[in-house]
C-alpha positions as CSV (number, residue, x, y, z in Angstrom):
1,M,-52.7,-42.9,56.2
2,R,-49.8,-44.1,54.0
3,D,-51.2,-42.1,51.0
4,R,-51.4,-39.0,53.2
5,L,-47.7,-39.4,54.3
6,L,-46.6,-40.0,50.8
7,K,-48.4,-36.8,49.7
8,V,-46.9,-34.8,52.5
9,F,-43.4,-36.1,51.7
10,C,-43.8,-35.4,48.0
11,T,-45.0,-31.9,48.7
12,F,-42.1,-31.2,51.0
13,A,-39.6,-32.5,48.4
14,V,-41.2,-30.2,45.8
15,I,-40.9,-27.2,48.2
16,L,-37.2,-28.0,48.7
17,L,-36.5,-28.2,45.0
18,V,-38.4,-25.0,44.2
19,T,-36.7,-23.0,46.9
20,G,-33.3,-24.3,45.9
21,C,-32.6,-26.2,49.1
22,L,-31.8,-29.3,47.2
23,S,-30.0,-27.7,44.3
24,T,-26.4,-27.9,43.4
25,P,-24.2,-25.6,45.6
26,V,-23.1,-22.4,43.8
27,S,-19.5,-23.5,44.2
28,E,-20.3,-26.3,41.8
29,Q,-22.2,-24.3,39.2
30,P,-20.2,-22.8,36.4
31,D,-20.1,-19.1,35.7
32,S,-17.5,-17.8,33.3
33,D,-18.2,-14.1,33.9
34,H,-15.4,-12.8,36.2
35,P,-14.0,-9.3,35.5
36,V,-10.4,-8.3,36.4
37,S,-10.3,-4.7,37.5
38,L,-7.6,-2.2,38.4
39,E,-8.0,0.6,40.9
40,N,-5.5,3.4,41.6
41,H,-6.4,5.2,44.8
42,G,-2.8,6.6,45.1
43,N,-1.9,10.2,44.5
44,E,0.0,9.6,41.2
45,S,-0.3,7.6,38.1
46,A,0.9,4.0,38.1
47,T,1.7,1.2,35.6
48,F,0.1,-2.2,36.2
49,D,1.5,-5.3,34.4
50,I,-1.3,-7.9,34.3
51,T,-0.9,-11.5,33.1
52,V,-3.8,-14.0,33.2
53,V,-3.1,-17.7,33.0
54,R,-5.7,-20.3,32.3
55,N,-4.6,-23.3,34.5
56,A,-6.5,-25.9,32.6
57,T,-4.4,-25.3,29.5
58,G,-1.4,-23.4,30.9
59,E,-2.1,-20.8,28.3
60,T,-1.5,-17.1,29.0
61,V,-4.8,-15.6,27.9
62,H,-3.9,-12.0,28.7
63,N,-0.6,-10.1,29.1
64,Q,-0.7,-6.4,29.0
65,S,0.5,-3.2,30.8
66,Y,-1.9,-0.4,31.8
67,V,-1.3,3.1,33.1
68,L,-3.9,4.4,35.4
69,D,-4.1,8.0,36.6
70,S,-4.8,8.8,40.3
71,G,-8.4,7.9,41.1
72,E,-8.9,5.8,38.0
73,N,-10.6,2.4,37.9
74,R,-10.7,0.1,34.8
75,E,-11.9,-3.3,33.9
76,V,-9.1,-4.9,31.8
77,Y,-10.1,-8.5,31.3
78,N,-12.9,-11.0,31.8
79,T,-12.4,-14.8,32.2
80,D,-15.4,-15.2,29.9
81,R,-13.1,-14.3,26.9
82,A,-11.2,-17.6,27.3
83,S,-14.4,-19.6,26.9
84,P,-13.7,-21.8,29.9
85,N,-15.1,-25.3,29.9
86,G,-17.0,-25.7,33.1
87,I,-15.3,-24.7,36.3
88,E,-11.7,-23.7,35.8
89,T,-9.1,-21.7,37.7
90,F,-7.4,-18.5,36.4
91,E,-4.3,-17.0,37.9
92,I,-4.0,-13.2,37.7
93,H,-0.4,-12.2,38.2
94,W,0.3,-8.5,38.7
95,A,3.2,-6.1,39.2
96,T,3.0,-2.4,40.1
97,R,5.2,0.0,42.0
98,N,7.9,-2.6,42.6
99,E,5.4,-5.0,44.2
100,T,4.1,-8.3,42.8
101,G,1.3,-10.6,43.6
102,Q,-1.2,-13.1,42.4
103,V,-4.9,-13.7,42.9
104,N,-6.8,-16.8,41.7
105,V,-10.4,-17.0,40.6
106,K,-12.6,-20.0,39.7
107,T,-15.2,-19.9,37.1
108,N,-18.1,-20.8,39.4
109,Q,-21.0,-18.8,40.8
110,C,-19.3,-18.4,44.1
111,Y,-16.5,-16.3,42.8
112,G,-16.9,-12.7,41.7
113,S,-14.5,-10.1,40.4
114,A,-10.7,-9.9,40.9
115,H,-9.3,-6.5,41.9
116,V,-5.7,-5.2,41.8
117,M,-5.4,-1.9,43.6
118,I,-3.1,0.7,44.9
119,G,-4.4,2.1,48.2
120,E,-4.3,5.7,49.3
121,D,-1.1,5.0,51.1
122,G,0.5,3.8,47.9
123,T,0.7,0.1,48.7
124,A,-0.4,-2.5,46.2
125,S,-2.7,-5.4,46.9
126,S,-5.2,-7.7,45.3
127,T,-8.5,-9.3,46.3
128,Y,-11.5,-11.1,44.9
129,G,-15.2,-11.5,45.6
130,I,-16.4,-14.8,47.0
131,C,-19.7,-16.0,48.6
């Protein structure tokens, strides 16, 4: 009986491991591939000033201005370029059309892309993908 219980327990543990139920949560698994994208859904061209700061070092890893025509989308940076060491936080500071903002992303598997956009009504905003 004891051998049978041990066999059932071991089988159950293997099933949990194989299906990922006992694995590390995605928020604790590094993933350095996080694009920063700009989107202009407004009715005229716009200038976006983008600064990306790597919090672990305090280093500005990207600082550039971009002009996007109406309806244009563009990927302008990827946190992978900074070669982050494990899970790090990056601050994306932006300015466009007399508005400013900031969005943070962590280099883990839970975070996705960061987006800075101008909506159809002309207002600027930012967001990011997360699980």
